[in-house]
mmJSON file of the N, C-alpha and C atoms, coordinates in Angstrom:
{"data_MODEL":{"atom_site":{
"group_PDB":["ATOM","ATOM","ATOM","ATOM","ATOM","ATOM","ATOM","ATOM","ATOM","ATOM","ATOM","ATOM","ATOM","ATOM","ATOM","ATOM","ATOM","ATOM","ATOM","ATOM","ATOM","ATOM","ATOM","ATOM","ATOM","ATOM","ATOM","ATOM","ATOM","ATOM","ATOM","ATOM","ATOM","ATOM","ATOM","ATOM","ATOM","ATOM","ATOM","ATOM","ATOM","ATOM","ATOM","ATOM","ATOM","ATOM","ATOM","ATOM","ATOM","ATOM","ATOM","ATOM","ATOM","ATOM","ATOM","ATOM","ATOM","ATOM","ATOM","ATOM","ATOM","ATOM","ATOM","ATOM","ATOM","ATOM","ATOM","ATOM","ATOM","ATOM","ATOM","ATOM","ATOM","ATOM","ATOM","ATOM","ATOM","ATOM","ATOM","ATOM","ATOM","ATOM","ATOM","ATOM","ATOM","ATOM","ATOM","ATOM","ATOM","ATOM","ATOM","ATOM","ATOM","ATOM","ATOM","ATOM","ATOM","ATOM","ATOM","ATOM","ATOM","ATOM","ATOM","ATOM","ATOM","ATOM","ATOM","ATOM","ATOM","ATOM","ATOM","ATOM","ATOM","ATOM","ATOM","ATOM","ATOM","ATOM","ATOM","ATOM","ATOM","ATOM","ATOM","ATOM","ATOM","ATOM","ATOM","ATOM","ATOM","ATOM","ATOM","ATOM","ATOM","ATOM","ATOM","ATOM","ATOM","ATOM","ATOM","ATOM","ATOM","ATOM","ATOM","ATOM","ATOM","ATOM","ATOM","ATOM","ATOM","ATOM","ATOM","ATOM","ATOM","ATOM","ATOM","ATOM","ATOM","ATOM","ATOM","ATOM","ATOM","ATOM","ATOM","ATOM","ATOM","ATOM","ATOM","ATOM","ATOM","ATOM","ATOM","ATOM","ATOM","ATOM","ATOM","ATOM","ATOM","ATOM","ATOM","ATOM","ATOM","ATOM","ATOM","ATOM","ATOM","ATOM","ATOM","ATOM","ATOM","ATOM","ATOM","ATOM","ATOM","ATOM","ATOM","ATOM","ATOM","ATOM","ATOM","ATOM","ATOM","ATOM","ATOM","ATOM","ATOM","ATOM","ATOM","ATOM","ATOM","ATOM","ATOM","ATOM","ATOM","ATOM","ATOM","ATOM","ATOM","ATOM","ATOM"],
"id":[1,2,3,4,5,6,7,8,9,10,11,12,13,14,15,16,17,18,19,20,21,22,23,24,25,26,27,28,29,30,31,32,33,34,35,36,37,38,39,40,41,42,43,44,45,46,47,48,49,50,51,52,53,54,55,56,57,58,59,60,61,62,63,64,65,66,67,68,69,70,71,72,73,74,75,76,77,78,79,80,81,82,83,84,85,86,87,88,89,90,91,92,93,94,95,96,97,98,99,100,101,102,103,104,105,106,107,108,109,110,111,112,113,114,115,116,117,118,119,120,121,122,123,124,125,126,127,128,129,130,131,132,133,134,135,136,137,138,139,140,141,142,143,144,145,146,147,148,149,150,151,152,153,154,155,156,157,158,159,160,161,162,163,164,165,166,167,168,169,170,171,172,173,174,175,176,177,178,179,180,181,182,183,184,185,186,187,188,189,190,191,192,193,194,195,196,197,198,199,200,201,202,203,204,205,206,207,208,209,210,211,212,213,214,215,216,217,218,219],
"type_symbol":["N","C","C","N","C","C","N","C","C","N","C","C","N","C","C","N","C","C","N","C","C","N","C","C","N","C","C","N","C","C","N","C","C","N","C","C","N","C","C","N","C","C","N","C","C","N","C","C","N","C","C","N","C","C","N","C","C","N","C","C","N","C","C","N","C","C","N","C","C","N","C","C","N","C","C","N","C","C","N","C","C","N","C","C","N","C","C","N","C","C","N","C","C","N","C","C","N","C","C","N","C","C","N","C","C","N","C","C","N","C","C","N","C","C","N","C","C","N","C","C","N","C","C","N","C","C","N","C","C","N","C","C","N","C","C","N","C","C","N","C","C","N","C","C","N","C","C","N","C","C","N","C","C","N","C","C","N","C","C","N","C","C","N","C","C","N","C","C","N","C","C","N","C","C","N","C","C","N","C","C","N","C","C","N","C","C","N","C","C","N","C","C","N","C","C","N","C","C","N","C","C","N","C","C","N","C","C","N","C","C","N","C","C","N","C","C","N","C","C"],
"label_atom_id":["N","CA","C","N","CA","C","N","CA","C","N","CA","C","N","CA","C","N","CA","C","N","CA","C","N","CA","C","N","CA","C","N","CA","C","N","CA","C","N","CA","C","N","CA","C","N","CA","C","N","CA","C","N","CA","C","N","CA","C","N","CA","C","N","CA","C","N","CA","C","N","CA","C","N","CA","C","N","CA","C","N","CA","C","N","CA","C","N","CA","C","N","CA","C","N","CA","C","N","CA","C","N","CA","C","N","CA","C","N","CA","C","N","CA","C","N","CA","C","N","CA","C","N","CA","C","N","CA","C","N","CA","C","N","CA","C","N","CA","C","N","CA","C","N","CA","C","N","CA","C","N","CA","C","N","CA","C","N","CA","C","N","CA","C","N","CA","C","N","CA","C","N","CA","C","N","CA","C","N","CA","C","N","CA","C","N","CA","C","N","CA","C","N","CA","C","N","CA","C","N","CA","C","N","CA","C","N","CA","C","N","CA","C","N","CA","C","N","CA","C","N","CA","C","N","CA","C","N","CA","C","N","CA","C","N","CA","C","N","CA","C","N","CA","C","N","CA","C","N","CA","C","N","CA","C"],
"label_alt_id":[null,null,null,null,null,null,null,null,null,null,null,null,null,null,null,null,null,null,null,null,null,null,null,null,null,null,null,null,null,null,null,null,null,null,null,null,null,null,null,null,null,null,null,null,null,null,null,null,null,null,null,null,null,null,null,null,null,null,null,null,null,null,null,null,null,null,null,null,null,null,null,null,null,null,null,null,null,null,null,null,null,null,null,null,null,null,null,null,null,null,null,null,null,null,null,null,null,null,null,null,null,null,null,null,null,null,null,null,null,null,null,null,null,null,null,null,null,null,null,null,null,null,null,null,null,null,null,null,null,null,null,null,null,null,null,null,null,null,null,null,null,null,null,null,null,null,null,null,null,null,null,null,null,null,null,null,null,null,null,null,null,null,null,null,null,null,null,null,null,null,null,null,null,null,null,null,null,null,null,null,null,null,null,null,null,null,null,null,null,null,null,null,null,null,null,null,null,null,null,null,null,null,null,null,null,null,null,null,null,null,null,null,null,null,null,null,null,null,null],
"label_comp_id":["MET","MET","MET","LEU","LEU","LEU","GLY","GLY","GLY","ARG","ARG","ARG","ARG","ARG","ARG","ASN","ASN","ASN","ALA","ALA","ALA","GLN","GLN","GLN","LEU","LEU","LEU","MET","MET","MET","LEU","LEU","LEU","SER","SER","SER","PHE","PHE","PHE","GLY","GLY","GLY","VAL","VAL","VAL","ASN","ASN","ASN","ASP","ASP","ASP","VAL","VAL","VAL","ASP","ASP","ASP","GLY","GLY","GLY","THR","THR","THR","ILE","ILE","ILE","ASP","ASP","ASP","ASP","ASP","ASP","SER","SER","SER","THR","THR","THR","LYS","LYS","LYS","ILE","ILE","ILE","TYR","TYR","TYR","SER","SER","SER","MET","MET","MET","ALA","ALA","ALA","GLY","GLY","GLY","SER","SER","SER","GLU","GLU","GLU","GLU","GLU","GLU","GLN","GLN","GLN","ASN","ASN","ASN","PRO","PRO","PRO","ALA","ALA","ALA","MET","MET","MET","SER","SER","SER","THR","THR","THR","GLU","GLU","GLU","GLU","GLU","GLU","LEU","LEU","LEU","VAL","VAL","VAL","ALA","ALA","ALA","LEU","LEU","LEU","ILE","ILE","ILE","ARG","ARG","ARG","GLN","GLN","GLN","ALA","ALA","ALA","GLY","GLY","GLY","ARG","ARG","ARG","THR","THR","THR","PRO","PRO","PRO","VAL","VAL","VAL","GLU","GLU","GLU","ARG","ARG","ARG","ASP","ASP","ASP","THR","THR","THR","LEU","LEU","LEU","TYR","TYR","TYR","ASN","ASN","ASN","VAL","VAL","VAL","VAL","VAL","VAL","ARG","ARG","ARG","ASP","ASP","ASP","TYR","TYR","TYR","ALA","ALA","ALA","THR","THR","THR","ALA","ALA","ALA"],
"label_asym_id":["A","A","A","A","A","A","A","A","A","A","A","A","A","A","A","A","A","A","A","A","A","A","A","A","A","A","A","A","A","A","A","A","A","A","A","A","A","A","A","A","A","A","A","A","A","A","A","A","A","A","A","A","A","A","A","A","A","A","A","A","A","A","A","A","A","A","A","A","A","A","A","A","A","A","A","A","A","A","A","A","A","A","A","A","A","A","A","A","A","A","A","A","A","A","A","A","A","A","A","A","A","A","A","A","A","A","A","A","A","A","A","A","A","A","A","A","A","A","A","A","A","A","A","A","A","A","A","A","A","A","A","A","A","A","A","A","A","A","A","A","A","A","A","A","A","A","A","A","A","A","A","A","A","A","A","A","A","A","A","A","A","A","A","A","A","A","A","A","A","A","A","A","A","A","A","A","A","A","A","A","A","A","A","A","A","A","A","A","A","A","A","A","A","A","A","A","A","A","A","A","A","A","A","A","A","A","A","A","A","A","A","A","A","A","A","A","A","A","A"],
"label_entity_id":["1","1","1","1","1","1","1","1","1","1","1","1","1","1","1","1","1","1","1","1","1","1","1","1","1","1","1","1","1","1","1","1","1","1","1","1","1","1","1","1","1","1","1","1","1","1","1","1","1","1","1","1","1","1","1","1","1","1","1","1","1","1","1","1","1","1","1","1","1","1","1","1","1","1","1","1","1","1","1","1","1","1","1","1","1","1","1","1","1","1","1","1","1","1","1","1","1","1","1","1","1","1","1","1","1","1","1","1","1","1","1","1","1","1","1","1","1","1","1","1","1","1","1","1","1","1","1","1","1","1","1","1","1","1","1","1","1","1","1","1","1","1","1","1","1","1","1","1","1","1","1","1","1","1","1","1","1","1","1","1","1","1","1","1","1","1","1","1","1","1","1","1","1","1","1","1","1","1","1","1","1","1","1","1","1","1","1","1","1","1","1","1","1","1","1","1","1","1","1","1","1","1","1","1","1","1","1","1","1","1","1","1","1","1","1","1","1","1","1"],
"label_seq_id":[1,1,1,2,2,2,3,3,3,4,4,4,5,5,5,6,6,6,7,7,7,8,8,8,9,9,9,10,10,10,11,11,11,12,12,12,13,13,13,14,14,14,15,15,15,16,16,16,17,17,17,18,18,18,19,19,19,20,20,20,21,21,21,22,22,22,23,23,23,24,24,24,25,25,25,26,26,26,27,27,27,28,28,28,29,29,29,30,30,30,31,31,31,32,32,32,33,33,33,34,34,34,35,35,35,36,36,36,37,37,37,38,38,38,39,39,39,40,40,40,41,41,41,42,42,42,43,43,43,44,44,44,45,45,45,46,46,46,47,47,47,48,48,48,49,49,49,50,50,50,51,51,51,52,52,52,53,53,53,54,54,54,55,55,55,56,56,56,57,57,57,58,58,58,59,59,59,60,60,60,61,61,61,62,62,62,63,63,63,64,64,64,65,65,65,66,66,66,67,67,67,68,68,68,69,69,69,70,70,70,71,71,71,72,72,72,73,73,73],
"pdbx_PDB_ins_code":[null,null,null,null,null,null,null,null,null,null,null,null,null,null,null,null,null,null,null,null,null,null,null,null,null,null,null,null,null,null,null,null,null,null,null,null,null,null,null,null,null,null,null,null,null,null,null,null,null,null,null,null,null,null,null,null,null,null,null,null,null,null,null,null,null,null,null,null,null,null,null,null,null,null,null,null,null,null,null,null,null,null,null,null,null,null,null,null,null,null,null,null,null,null,null,null,null,null,null,null,null,null,null,null,null,null,null,null,null,null,null,null,null,null,null,null,null,null,null,null,null,null,null,null,null,null,null,null,null,null,null,null,null,null,null,null,null,null,null,null,null,null,null,null,null,null,null,null,null,null,null,null,null,null,null,null,null,null,null,null,null,null,null,null,null,null,null,null,null,null,null,null,null,null,null,null,null,null,null,null,null,null,null,null,null,null,null,null,null,null,null,null,null,null,null,null,null,null,null,null,null,null,null,null,null,null,null,null,null,null,null,null,null,null,null,null,null,null,null],
"Cartn_x":[-2.056,-1.984,-2.499,-3.001,-3.563,-2.571,-1.382,-0.363,-0.227,0.885,1.218,0.238,-0.076,-0.984,-2.378,-2.868,-4.182,-4.144,-3.026,-2.895,-3.011,-2.346,-2.44,-3.866,-4.514,-5.891,-6.805,-6.631,-7.465,-7.226,-5.972,-5.681,-6.455,-6.58,-7.301,-8.804,-9.3,-10.707,-10.956,-9.916,-10.116,-9.544,-8.933,-8.294,-7.223,-7.118,-6.124,-5.234,-5.226,-4.354,-3.812,-2.576,-2.032,-1.331,-0.649,0.242,0.039,0.268,0.264,1.405,1.525,2.617,2.069,2.642,2.267,3.558,3.725,4.914,4.844,6.007,6.121,5.156,5.102,4.13,4.333,5.58,5.813,5.033,5.033,4.287,2.793,2.296,0.871,0.503,1.321,1.05,1.05,2.035,2.133,0.929,0.529,-0.609,-1.908,-1.979,-3.186,-3.221,-2.153,-2.12,-1.743,-1.035,-0.626,0.274,0.121,1.0,2.403,2.493,3.779,4.282,5.291,5.817,6.839,7.253,8.17,7.539,6.595,5.812,6.508,7.672,8.338,8.673,8.499,8.831,9.577,10.533,11.214,10.296,10.625,9.849,9.856,11.005,11.124,10.228,10.169,9.308,7.835,7.447,6.063,5.685,6.583,6.345,6.176,7.028,6.93,5.609,5.192,3.935,2.762,2.766,1.684,1.701,2.884,2.996,2.553,2.913,2.522,1.004,0.333,-1.133,-1.758,-0.901,-1.413,-1.788,-1.316,-1.632,-0.386,-0.573,0.528,0.785,1.962,2.269,2.525,1.962,2.159,2.311,3.381,3.584,2.947,2.157,1.463,1.789,1.625,1.837,0.53,0.526,-0.646,-1.887,-1.694,-2.816,-3.108,-2.52,-2.702,-2.136,-1.184,-0.452,0.586,0.822,1.795,3.202,3.908,5.302,6.198,5.827,6.572,5.628,5.697,4.891,5.804,5.563,6.403,6.078,5.12,4.79,5.952,6.692,7.809,9.144,9.137,10.41,10.82],
"Cartn_y":[6.484,7.069,8.497,8.962,10.303,11.347,10.925,11.871,11.967,12.544,12.632,13.498,14.666,15.583,14.976,14.339,13.702,12.52,11.801,10.697,11.229,12.345,12.941,13.416,14.0,14.446,13.264,12.181,10.995,10.397,10.436,9.953,10.748,12.046,12.879,12.603,11.953,11.58,10.119,9.437,8.091,6.951,7.227,6.15,5.522,4.192,3.559,2.564,2.6,1.72,2.533,2.983,3.952,3.324,2.213,1.744,0.276,-0.108,-1.501,-1.705,-2.876,-3.175,-3.297,-2.503,-2.564,-2.629,-3.652,-3.745,-2.711,-2.154,-1.167,-0.006,0.492,1.52,2.831,3.174,4.428,4.448,3.33,3.248,3.409,2.776,2.871,4.311,4.967,6.352,7.241,7.072,7.898,7.708,6.451,6.161,6.716,6.805,7.306,8.829,9.461,10.922,11.562,10.845,11.383,12.594,13.572,14.731,14.334,13.32,12.858,11.736,12.013,11.016,10.102,10.44,9.599,9.328,8.4,8.193,7.397,6.825,5.98,6.765,6.116,6.726,5.702,6.173,5.283,5.048,4.058,3.79,5.014,5.633,6.813,7.958,8.155,9.209,8.9,7.645,7.25,7.396,7.005,7.16,8.641,9.495,10.941,11.498,11.084,11.547,11.194,9.972,9.52,10.302,10.497,11.262,12.706,13.319,14.701,14.842,13.75,13.765,13.494,13.334,13.123,11.684,10.74,9.329,8.565,7.363,6.519,5.442,5.441,4.434,3.059,2.035,0.642,-0.17,-0.955,-1.836,-3.179,-3.687,-4.965,-5.9,-7.193,-8.167,-8.409,-9.365,-9.663,-9.989,-10.576,-10.949,-9.888,-8.711,-7.569,-7.78,-8.696,-8.83,-7.716,-7.158,-6.076,-6.615,-5.972,-6.299,-5.33,-4.043,-3.012,-1.893,-1.512,-0.408,0.798,1.83,3.006,3.984,3.671,4.544,4.614,3.523,3.473,3.631,3.693,3.784,5.217],
"Cartn_z":[-15.8,-17.126,-17.138,-16.005,-15.953,-15.463,-15.081,-14.654,-13.142,-12.736,-11.314,-10.522,-11.052,-10.329,-10.165,-11.205,-11.1,-10.136,-10.091,-9.132,-7.71,-7.424,-6.089,-5.802,-6.769,-6.594,-6.293,-7.038,-6.823,-5.438,-4.96,-3.611,-2.572,-2.784,-1.816,-1.825,-2.887,-2.971,-2.616,-2.094,-1.591,-2.391,-3.539,-4.291,-3.418,-3.442,-2.575,-3.31,-4.613,-5.386,-6.543,-6.412,-7.36,-8.546,-8.347,-9.392,-9.678,-10.9,-11.315,-12.277,-12.828,-13.751,-15.161,-16.061,-17.468,-18.271,-19.085,-19.924,-21.033,-21.36,-22.439,-22.223,-20.98,-20.623,-21.363,-21.717,-22.428,-23.729,-24.454,-25.704,-25.44,-24.378,-24.047,-23.697,-22.875,-22.504,-23.735,-24.596,-25.79,-26.694,-26.879,-27.739,-27.15,-25.83,-25.178,-25.139,-25.616,-25.66,-24.35,-23.503,-22.219,-22.389,-21.486,-21.502,-21.062,-20.189,-19.692,-20.598,-21.379,-22.297,-21.631,-20.416,-19.658,-18.298,-18.233,-17.012,-15.923,-16.201,-15.21,-13.95,-12.81,-11.521,-10.686,-9.904,-8.973,-7.781,-6.987,-5.776,-4.869,-4.736,-3.872,-4.359,-5.67,-6.229,-5.976,-6.133,-5.908,-4.435,-3.544,-2.106,-1.763,-2.306,-2.055,-2.582,-3.772,-4.349,-3.429,-2.914,-2.03,-0.722,-0.15,1.106,0.92,-0.203,-0.484,-0.575,-0.912,-0.985,0.387,1.416,2.765,3.074,2.275,2.478,2.909,3.43,3.87,2.82,2.204,1.183,1.795,1.167,1.564,0.286,0.204,-0.952,-0.649,-1.599,-1.422,-2.577,-2.33,-3.391,-4.143,-5.037,-5.867,-5.045,-3.874,-3.01,-1.946,-2.098,-1.213,0.189,0.324,1.58,1.633,2.812,2.953,2.721,1.788,1.507,2.26,2.222,2.931,3.323,4.584,5.102,5.234,4.456,4.436,5.555,6.402,7.527,8.506,8.617,9.556,8.848,7.53,6.775,6.556],
"occupancy":[1.0,1.0,1.0,1.0,1.0,1.0,1.0,1.0,1.0,1.0,1.0,1.0,1.0,1.0,1.0,1.0,1.0,1.0,1.0,1.0,1.0,1.0,1.0,1.0,1.0,1.0,1.0,1.0,1.0,1.0,1.0,1.0,1.0,1.0,1.0,1.0,1.0,1.0,1.0,1.0,1.0,1.0,1.0,1.0,1.0,1.0,1.0,1.0,1.0,1.0,1.0,1.0,1.0,1.0,1.0,1.0,1.0,1.0,1.0,1.0,1.0,1.0,1.0,1.0,1.0,1.0,1.0,1.0,1.0,1.0,1.0,1.0,1.0,1.0,1.0,1.0,1.0,1.0,1.0,1.0,1.0,1.0,1.0,1.0,1.0,1.0,1.0,1.0,1.0,1.0,1.0,1.0,1.0,1.0,1.0,1.0,1.0,1.0,1.0,1.0,1.0,1.0,1.0,1.0,1.0,1.0,1.0,1.0,1.0,1.0,1.0,1.0,1.0,1.0,1.0,1.0,1.0,1.0,1.0,1.0,1.0,1.0,1.0,1.0,1.0,1.0,1.0,1.0,1.0,1.0,1.0,1.0,1.0,1.0,1.0,1.0,1.0,1.0,1.0,1.0,1.0,1.0,1.0,1.0,1.0,1.0,1.0,1.0,1.0,1.0,1.0,1.0,1.0,1.0,1.0,1.0,1.0,1.0,1.0,1.0,1.0,1.0,1.0,1.0,1.0,1.0,1.0,1.0,1.0,1.0,1.0,1.0,1.0,1.0,1.0,1.0,1.0,1.0,1.0,1.0,1.0,1.0,1.0,1.0,1.0,1.0,1.0,1.0,1.0,1.0,1.0,1.0,1.0,1.0,1.0,1.0,1.0,1.0,1.0,1.0,1.0,1.0,1.0,1.0,1.0,1.0,1.0,1.0,1.0,1.0,1.0,1.0,1.0,1.0,1.0,1.0,1.0,1.0,1.0],
"B_iso_or_equiv":[0.0,0.0,0.0,0.0,0.0,0.0,0.0,0.0,0.0,0.0,0.0,0.0,0.0,0.0,0.0,0.0,0.0,0.0,0.0,0.0,0.0,0.0,0.0,0.0,0.0,0.0,0.0,0.0,0.0,0.0,0.0,0.0,0.0,0.0,0.0,0.0,0.0,0.0,0.0,0.0,0.0,0.0,0.0,0.0,0.0,0.0,0.0,0.0,0.0,0.0,0.0,0.0,0.0,0.0,0.0,0.0,0.0,0.0,0.0,0.0,0.0,0.0,0.0,0.0,0.0,0.0,0.0,0.0,0.0,0.0,0.0,0.0,0.0,0.0,0.0,0.0,0.0,0.0,0.0,0.0,0.0,0.0,0.0,0.0,0.0,0.0,0.0,0.0,0.0,0.0,0.0,0.0,0.0,0.0,0.0,0.0,0.0,0.0,0.0,0.0,0.0,0.0,0.0,0.0,0.0,0.0,0.0,0.0,0.0,0.0,0.0,0.0,0.0,0.0,0.0,0.0,0.0,0.0,0.0,0.0,0.0,0.0,0.0,0.0,0.0,0.0,0.0,0.0,0.0,0.0,0.0,0.0,0.0,0.0,0.0,0.0,0.0,0.0,0.0,0.0,0.0,0.0,0.0,0.0,0.0,0.0,0.0,0.0,0.0,0.0,0.0,0.0,0.0,0.0,0.0,0.0,0.0,0.0,0.0,0.0,0.0,0.0,0.0,0.0,0.0,0.0,0.0,0.0,0.0,0.0,0.0,0.0,0.0,0.0,0.0,0.0,0.0,0.0,0.0,0.0,0.0,0.0,0.0,0.0,0.0,0.0,0.0,0.0,0.0,0.0,0.0,0.0,0.0,0.0,0.0,0.0,0.0,0.0,0.0,0.0,0.0,0.0,0.0,0.0,0.0,0.0,0.0,0.0,0.0,0.0,0.0,0.0,0.0,0.0,0.0,0.0,0.0,0.0,0.0],
"pdbx_formal_charge":[null,null,null,null,null,null,null,null,null,null,null,null,null,null,null,null,null,null,null,null,null,null,null,null,null,null,null,null,null,null,null,null,null,null,null,null,null,null,null,null,null,null,null,null,null,null,null,null,null,null,null,null,null,null,null,null,null,null,null,null,null,null,null,null,null,null,null,null,null,null,null,null,null,null,null,null,null,null,null,null,null,null,null,null,null,null,null,null,null,null,null,null,null,null,null,null,null,null,null,null,null,null,null,null,null,null,null,null,null,null,null,null,null,null,null,null,null,null,null,null,null,null,null,null,null,null,null,null,null,null,null,null,null,null,null,null,null,null,null,null,null,null,null,null,null,null,null,null,null,null,null,null,null,null,null,null,null,null,null,null,null,null,null,null,null,null,null,null,null,null,null,null,null,null,null,null,null,null,null,null,null,null,null,null,null,null,null,null,null,null,null,null,null,null,null,null,null,null,null,null,null,null,null,null,null,null,null,null,null,null,null,null,null,null,null,null,null,null,null],
"auth_seq_id":[1,1,1,2,2,2,3,3,3,4,4,4,5,5,5,6,6,6,7,7,7,8,8,8,9,9,9,10,10,10,11,11,11,12,12,12,13,13,13,14,14,14,15,15,15,16,16,16,17,17,17,18,18,18,19,19,19,20,20,20,21,21,21,22,22,22,23,23,23,24,24,24,25,25,25,26,26,26,27,27,27,28,28,28,29,29,29,30,30,30,31,31,31,32,32,32,33,33,33,34,34,34,35,35,35,36,36,36,37,37,37,38,38,38,39,39,39,40,40,40,41,41,41,42,42,42,43,43,43,44,44,44,45,45,45,46,46,46,47,47,47,48,48,48,49,49,49,50,50,50,51,51,51,52,52,52,53,53,53,54,54,54,55,55,55,56,56,56,57,57,57,58,58,58,59,59,59,60,60,60,61,61,61,62,62,62,63,63,63,64,64,64,65,65,65,66,66,66,67,67,67,68,68,68,69,69,69,70,70,70,71,71,71,72,72,72,73,73,73],
"auth_comp_id":["MET","MET","MET","LEU","LEU","LEU","GLY","GLY","GLY","ARG","ARG","ARG","ARG","ARG","ARG","ASN","ASN","ASN","ALA","ALA","ALA","GLN","GLN","GLN","LEU","LEU","LEU","MET","MET","MET","LEU","LEU","LEU","SER","SER","SER","PHE","PHE","PHE","GLY","GLY","GLY","VAL","VAL","VAL","ASN","ASN","ASN","ASP","ASP","ASP","VAL","VAL","VAL","ASP","ASP","ASP","GLY","GLY","GLY","THR","THR","THR","ILE","ILE","ILE","ASP","ASP","ASP","ASP","ASP","ASP","SER","SER","SER","THR","THR","THR","LYS","LYS","LYS","ILE","ILE","ILE","TYR","TYR","TYR","SER","SER","SER","MET","MET","MET","ALA","ALA","ALA","GLY","GLY","GLY","SER","SER","SER","GLU","GLU","GLU","GLU","GLU","GLU","GLN","GLN","GLN","ASN","ASN","ASN","PRO","PRO","PRO","ALA","ALA","ALA","MET","MET","MET","SER","SER","SER","THR","THR","THR","GLU","GLU","GLU","GLU","GLU","GLU","LEU","LEU","LEU","VAL","VAL","VAL","ALA","ALA","ALA","LEU","LEU","LEU","ILE","ILE","ILE","ARG","ARG","ARG","GLN","GLN","GLN","ALA","ALA","ALA","GLY","GLY","GLY","ARG","ARG","ARG","THR","THR","THR","PRO","PRO","PRO","VAL","VAL","VAL","GLU","GLU","GLU","ARG","ARG","ARG","ASP","ASP","ASP","THR","THR","THR","LEU","LEU","LEU","TYR","TYR","TYR","ASN","ASN","ASN","VAL","VAL","VAL","VAL","VAL","VAL","ARG","ARG","ARG","ASP","ASP","ASP","TYR","TYR","TYR","ALA","ALA","ALA","THR","THR","THR","ALA","ALA","ALA"],
"auth_asym_id":["A","A","A","A","A","A","A","A","A","A","A","A","A","A","A","A","A","A","A","A","A","A","A","A","A","A","A","A","A","A","A","A","A","A","A","A","A","A","A","A","A","A","A","A","A","A","A","A","A","A","A","A","A","A","A","A","A","A","A","A","A","A","A","A","A","A","A","A","A","A","A","A","A","A","A","A","A","A","A","A","A","A","A","A","A","A","A","A","A","A","A","A","A","A","A","A","A","A","A","A","A","A","A","A","A","A","A","A","A","A","A","A","A","A","A","A","A","A","A","A","A","A","A","A","A","A","A","A","A","A","A","A","A","A","A","A","A","A","A","A","A","A","A","A","A","A","A","A","A","A","A","A","A","A","A","A","A","A","A","A","A","A","A","A","A","A","A","A","A","A","A","A","A","A","A","A","A","A","A","A","A","A","A","A","A","A","A","A","A","A","A","A","A","A","A","A","A","A","A","A","A","A","A","A","A","A","A","A","A","A","A","A","A","A","A","A","A","A","A"],
"auth_atom_id":["N","CA","C","N","CA","C","N","CA","C","N","CA","C","N","CA","C","N","CA","C","N","CA","C","N","CA","C","N","CA","C","N","CA","C","N","CA","C","N","CA","C","N","CA","C","N","CA","C","N","CA","C","N","CA","C","N","CA","C","N","CA","C","N","CA","C","N","CA","C","N","CA","C","N","CA","C","N","CA","C","N","CA","C","N","CA","C","N","CA","C","N","CA","C","N","CA","C","N","CA","C","N","CA","C","N","CA","C","N","CA","C","N","CA","C","N","CA","C","N","CA","C","N","CA","C","N","CA","C","N","CA","C","N","CA","C","N","CA","C","N","CA","C","N","CA","C","N","CA","C","N","CA","C","N","CA","C","N","CA","C","N","CA","C","N","CA","C","N","CA","C","N","CA","C","N","CA","C","N","CA","C","N","CA","C","N","CA","C","N","CA","C","N","CA","C","N","CA","C","N","CA","C","N","CA","C","N","CA","C","N","CA","C","N","CA","C","N","CA","C","N","CA","C","N","CA","C","N","CA","C","N","CA","C","N","CA","C","N","CA","C","N","CA","C","N","CA","C","N","CA","C","N","CA","C"],
"pdbx_PDB_model_num":[1,1,1,1,1,1,1,1,1,1,1,1,1,1,1,1,1,1,1,1,1,1,1,1,1,1,1,1,1,1,1,1,1,1,1,1,1,1,1,1,1,1,1,1,1,1,1,1,1,1,1,1,1,1,1,1,1,1,1,1,1,1,1,1,1,1,1,1,1,1,1,1,1,1,1,1,1,1,1,1,1,1,1,1,1,1,1,1,1,1,1,1,1,1,1,1,1,1,1,1,1,1,1,1,1,1,1,1,1,1,1,1,1,1,1,1,1,1,1,1,1,1,1,1,1,1,1,1,1,1,1,1,1,1,1,1,1,1,1,1,1,1,1,1,1,1,1,1,1,1,1,1,1,1,1,1,1,1,1,1,1,1,1,1,1,1,1,1,1,1,1,1,1,1,1,1,1,1,1,1,1,1,1,1,1,1,1,1,1,1,1,1,1,1,1,1,1,1,1,1,1,1,1,1,1,1,1,1,1,1,1,1,1,1,1,1,1,1,1]
}}}
């Protein structure tokens, strides 16, 4: 909810869990006063954002098992 640039900044400070699932997130972002009124991102955009921050993207399930490792993709 803090925006793309802040997400990248937080990754550089050690954050390791960028995204979760929130239903009707546009309404939540708007109500929270987010600058980004269209926060949706594709998987490819999220992977690029993480890589640009110098981190390796990995998709995990609810139990944190690796679903897809983007280091080799």
